[in-house]
C-alpha positions in Angstrom: -11.0 -40.0 16.7 -9.4 -40.1 13.0 -5.6 -39.6 13.0 -4.9 -36.0 11.0 -2.0 -37.3 8.7 -1.4 -34.3 7.0 -0.4 -33.1 10.8 2.2 -35.9 11.4 5.8 -35.6 10.7 7.4 -38.4 9.1 8.6 -40.1 12.5 4.8 -39.9 13.5 3.9 -41.3 10.7 6.1 -44.2 11.0 4.8 -44.7 14.1 0.9 -44.6 13.0 1.7 -47.4 10.6 3.0 -49.2 13.1 -0.1 -49.6 14.7 -1.6 -50.8 11.6 -1.5 -54.5 10.7 1.6 -54.0 8.2 2.2 -58.0 8.3 -0.9 -59.1 6.3 0.2 -60.2 3.1 -2.0 -57.7 1.0 -0.2 -54.8 2.8 3.2 -56.1 1.3 2.2 -55.9 -2.3 3.0 -52.9 -4.6 1.9 -51.8 -7.5 3.1 -49.3 -10.4 1.5 -45.9 -9.9 -0.6 -44.9 -12.9 -0.6 -41.1 -12.8 3.0 -40.5 -12.3 2.7 -40.7 -8.3 5.3 -41.3 -5.8 7.6 -44.1 -7.2 7.0 -47.7 -6.2 8.5 -51.2 -7.4 5.9 -53.8 -8.6 6.8 -56.7 -6.4 4.9 -59.6 -4.5 7.8 -59.1 -1.9 8.5 -56.2 0.9 10.8 -53.8 -0.7 13.3 -54.4 2.0 15.9 -52.9 -0.8 14.7 -49.3 -0.7 16.9 -46.9 0.9 14.7 -46.6 4.4 15.6 -50.4 5.1 12.2 -51.6 5.5 8.5 -52.1 4.3 7.4 -49.7 7.1 9.6 -46.7 6.5 8.7 -47.5 2.7 5.1 -47.1 3.2 5.6 -44.0 5.3 7.8 -42.2 2.5 4.9 -42.7 0.1 2.4 -41.5 2.0 4.1 -38.4 3.2 4.9 -37.5 -0.6 1.3 -38.0 -1.8 0.3 -35.4 1.5 3.0 -32.9 1.1 4.5 -33.3 -2.3 1.3 -33.8 -4.5 -1.1 -32.3 -1.8 -3.2 -35.3 -2.0 -6.9 -34.8 -0.9 -8.0 -38.0 -0.5 -6.4 -41.7 -0.2 -8.2 -43.0 -3.2 -5.3 -40.6 -4.7 -2.7 -42.7 -3.2 -3.0 -44.9 -6.4 0.6 -46.6 -5.7 -0.6 -48.2 -2.6 -2.6 -51.3 -2.3 -6.0 -50.7 -1.5 -6.5 -52.7 1.2 -4.4 -50.3 3.0 -6.2 -47.3 1.3 -9.0 -49.0 3.0 -7.8 -49.2 6.3 -6.6 -45.9 6.1 -10.0 -44.4 5.6 -11.3 -46.4 8.5 -8.7 -44.9 10.7 -7.4 -41.8 9.7 -8.3 -38.8 7.9 -6.6 -36.2 5.4 -8.8 -32.7 6.4 -9.8 -30.0 4.0 -10.0 -26.4 4.2 -11.5 -24.5 1.1 -11.5 -20.8 -0.1 -14.5 -18.9 1.4 -13.1 -15.4 0.3 -10.0 -14.2 -2.0 -9.6 -10.3 -2.0 -6.4 -8.5 -3.8 -5.0 -5.5 -3.2 -5.1 -2.7 -5.5 -1.2 -2.9 -6.7 -1.9 -6.5 -7.1 1.2 -7.2 -5.0 -1.0 -8.7 -1.9 -3.8 -11.6 -2.2 -5.8 -12.2 1.2 -7.3 -15.7 1.3 -10.1 -16.9 4.1 -9.9 -20.5 4.4 -12.3 -22.4 6.2 -11.7 -25.8 7.7 -13.6 -29.1 8.2 -14.2 -27.8 11.8 -15.6 -24.3 10.3 -12.6 -22.6 11.5 -11.7 -19.4 9.1 -8.4 -19.3 8.9 -6.6 -15.8 7.2 -3.2 -16.3 5.0 -1.6 -13.4 2.7 0.5 -14.2 -0.8 2.9 -11.1 -1.2 5.4 -10.3 -4.0 8.4 -8.4 -3.7 11.3 -7.8 -5.8 13.2 -11.0 -5.1 9.9 -13.4 -5.7 7.1 -14.3 -3.6 5.8 -15.3 0.1 2.9 -17.0 1.7 2.0 -15.8 5.5 0.4 -18.6 7.2 -1.4 -18.4 10.7 -0.8 -20.8 13.4 -3.8 -20.0 15.3 -7.7 -19.0 14.7 -7.0 -15.5 16.4 -4.8 -14.8 19.0 -4.6 -14.8 22.9 -1.4 -12.6 23.3 -3.4 -9.1 23.7 -1.5 -6.8 21.5 -3.2 -3.5 21.5 -2.4 -2.7 18.0 -3.1 -6.1 16.1 -6.5 -7.1 15.3 -5.7 -10.8 15.8 -6.2 -10.1 19.8 -9.8 -9.5 19.2 -10.5 -13.2 19.5 -9.1 -16.5 20.0 -10.8 -20.0 19.1 -8.0 -22.5 19.2 -4.6 -23.5 17.8 -4.2 -25.0 14.5 -3.3 -28.3 14.0 0.3 -28.8 11.8 -1.8 -30.1 9.0 -3.9 -26.9 8.5 -0.8 -24.8 8.7 0.9 -26.6 5.8 -2.9 -27.2 3.9 -2.6 -23.1 3.8 0.3 -23.2 1.7 -0.5 -26.0 -0.3 -3.7 -24.2 -1.3 -2.3 -21.2 -2.5 0.1 -22.7 -4.4 -2.9 -24.6 -6.0 -4.9 -21.7 -6.7 -2.2 -19.4 -8.2 -0.2 -22.8 -9.8 3.3 -21.4 -8.9 5.7 -23.1 -6.0 6.1 -21.2 -2.9 9.6 -20.9 -1.9 9.3 -18.8 0.9 6.8 -19.3 4.1 6.9 -16.4 7.1 4.7 -17.7 10.4 3.4 -14.1 10.7 -0.4 -14.8 10.3 -2.8 -15.0 12.9 -1.7 -16.3 16.3 1.3 -16.5 18.2 3.5 -19.7 16.5 5.3 -20.3 19.7 2.3 -20.5 21.8 1.4 -23.4 19.6 4.8 -24.9 19.6 4.7 -28.5 18.9 2.3 -28.0 15.9 4.1 -24.9 14.4 7.2 -27.2 14.6 5.8 -30.1 13.3 4.6 -28.1 9.8 8.3 -26.2 9.7 9.3 -29.9 9.3 6.7 -31.0 7.1 7.4 -28.0 4.3 10.9 -28.1 4.7 11.0 -32.0 4.3 12.7 -33.2 0.9 10.0 -35.8 0.6 7.4 -32.9 0.6 7.8 -29.1 -0.8 11.7 -28.9 0.2 11.3 -25.4 1.3 14.8 -24.2 2.8 14.7 -23.5 6.4 16.5 -20.3 5.6 13.6 -19.0 3.6 11.0 -19.9 6.5 10.8 -16.9 9.0 9.2 -17.3 12.4 7.9 -14.2 14.4 7.1 -14.1 18.1 6.1 -11.5 20.5 8.7 -12.6 22.5 7.9 -15.9 24.6 11.4 -16.4 26.1 11.1 -20.0 27.2 10.4 -21.2 23.6 12.7 -18.8 21.8 15.6 -20.8 24.0 13.8 -23.9 23.0 13.7 -23.2 19.3 17.1 -22.5 19.5 17.9 -25.8 20.7 15.9 -27.5 17.6 18.8 -27.5 15.3 17.3 -25.4 12.7 18.3 -22.5 10.5 14.9 -20.6 10.2 15.2 -16.8 10.9 13.6 -15.5 14.3 11.8 -12.4 14.1 10.9 -10.8 17.4 7.9 -8.5 17.5 9.7 -5.3 20.1 7.9 -2.2 19.5 9.4 -0.3 22.0 12.7 0.4 23.5 11.6 0.0 27.2 9.2 -1.8 29.4 7.0 0.9 30.6 6.3 1.8 26.9 6.2 -2.0 26.1 3.6 -3.0 28.8 1.2 -0.5 27.4 1.5 -2.1 24.0 1.9 -6.0 24.8 0.6 -7.8 27.6 3.4 -10.4 27.4 6.0 -7.3 28.6 4.2 -8.1 31.8 5.7 -11.1 32.2 9.1 -10.9 30.1 11.0 -7.5 30.3 13.2 -6.0 27.4 16.3 -7.2 28.6 15.2 -11.0 28.9 13.6 -10.9 25.3 16.7 -9.4 23.5 18.9 -11.7 25.7 17.0 -14.9 24.7 17.6 -13.1 21.0 21.3 -13.0 21.3 21.5 -16.4 22.4 19.6 -17.4 19.4 21.9 -15.8 17.3 25.1 -16.9 19.0 23.6 -20.5 18.8 22.4 -20.9 15.4 24.8 -18.2 13.6 21.8 -16.4 12.1 20.9 -12.8 12.3 17.6 -12.1 14.4 15.0 -9.5 13.1 13.6 -6.8 15.4 10.1 -6.1 14.4 8.6 -2.6 15.2 5.8 -0.8 14.6 6.3 2.7 14.0 2.7 4.6 15.6 2.9 8.5 15.3 3.2 9.8 18.8 3.8 6.6 20.6 7.2 5.1 19.7 8.4 6.9 17.0 10.1 9.8 18.7 14.0 10.6 18.1 14.6 9.3 22.1 12.9 5.8 21.5 15.3 5.0 18.3 18.1 6.4 20.2 17.5 3.9 23.1 16.4 1.0 21.2 19.9 1.4 19.5 21.6 1.3 22.6 19.8 -2.2 23.7 20.8 -3.7 20.4 24.3 -2.6 20.0 26.7 -5.5 19.8 24.5 -8.5 18.9 23.5 -9.6 15.3 20.1 -7.2 14.9 18.5 -6.4 12.0 15.4 -3.9 12.4 12.9 -3.9 10.2 10.7 -0.7 10.5 6.8 -0.9 9.6 4.8 1.7 9.6 1.9 1.1 11.7 -1.2 -0.1 9.9 -4.9 1.3 10.6 -6.8 -1.5 12.2 -10.4 -1.8 11.3 -12.3 -0.7 14.8 -14.3 -3.6 14.3 -12.1 -6.1 14.0 -9.2 -4.7 16.5 -9.2 -3.2 19.8 -10.8 0.0 21.2 -7.6 1.3 21.9 -6.1 0.6 18.3 -8.5 2.9 16.8 -6.4 6.1 17.8 -3.4 4.8 16.8 -2.0 6.5 13.4 1.1 5.6 11.5 4.0 7.6 12.0 4.3 10.4 9.6 7.4 10.3 6.8 9.7 12.3 8.2 9.5 10.3 11.8 9.9 7.2 10.2 12.9 8.3 8.0 14.4 10.0 11.1 14.1 6.7 13.2 15.8 4.8 10.6 18.7 7.4 10.2 19.6 7.1 13.9 19.5 3.4 14.1 21.9 3.1 10.8 24.1 5.8 12.3 24.3 4.1 15.6 25.7 1.3 13.6 22.2 -1.2 13.4 20.9 -2.5 10.2 17.6 -1.1 9.6 14.8 -1.4 6.6 11.7 0.9 6.6 9.5 -1.3 5.0 6.5 -0.7 2.7 3.2 -1.5 3.1 1.3 -4.5 1.6 -2.1 -5.0 1.2 -3.4 -2.4 3.6 -6.1 -2.1 1.5 -7.8 -5.4 1.4 -6.6 -5.6 5.6 -3.9 -7.5 4.8 -1.0 -5.9 6.1 0.9 -6.4 9.3 -1.5 -6.8 12.5 -4.4 -6.4 10.0 -5.4 -9.9 10.0 -8.0 -11.7 12.2 -10.2 -15.0 12.4 -13.7 -14.1 12.9 
């Protein structure tokens, strides 16, 4: 099977190239790029003086730049690689493509939902979002989701985890379509990122690489429903990415009604892992809480939540529940309604008055099923 080069980190790309016949003389020749691509120097000798210190690392850097900085779609685009190397890569590697099958813009133009189709006919949903401070792209890490949260359309189906290359490709495709650089990425689309841990992490490192898009780690957020062991693992990766945890209830009894994962990990265990992540990374953890009318929006819920969050670096994002199309989501969600304005504001005030930073978020893209909880891979 061909190796998907876009899914490889820089270190993995080096290992892959090491398996190719790099010793052949024609692999050592370089040519100056004809179209301003990644730099190379014209010489018949291996460029051992380059900063990486070896031809192997030099070639890896060239290819990585083509894939993640210039977003090349074919090996023929890589004009500063020797032709013989390009031909060799065509035999043993591939650059999977995604194509836009549908594009939907919200009525107030603050969100655009993209439906992408991969080479394997997998449908991926992504969202471009406009904020006062700039724009962000919400990417999917899986086709559907197997976590089973009853309020989320993504849980209606699951067809597999996405490779790192397909996660990155969502960002590149939106950049190309809008002709603007993406500087913020949130891993909050379809799927549970930490259930696709290795591919999610590889995509994050590729997007963050200075030889790629160089998107700052502090401009990236990963959302999880609370896979406790993976939160501890992520804390040990030495990253500065923001962690957002979907809690949606202040106690185990209520959370278990909404989220099957709560039967495995208690609220106490989830918050303990969050506190560890915050202490380890010195980053404030975001608690996501969808306000559902007469389910989790009471004053009592707010007070109980405040009591459990006090004393740690948390910020609560309160999200008015977004209605889920019955044909797209669970049958339970059809009876859910968003909390009314008064309840949402009361909930926010109780948290703030208890010393818990909280933001009541505005909706984005609900009219095109692009808001939180509405994405689904068909």
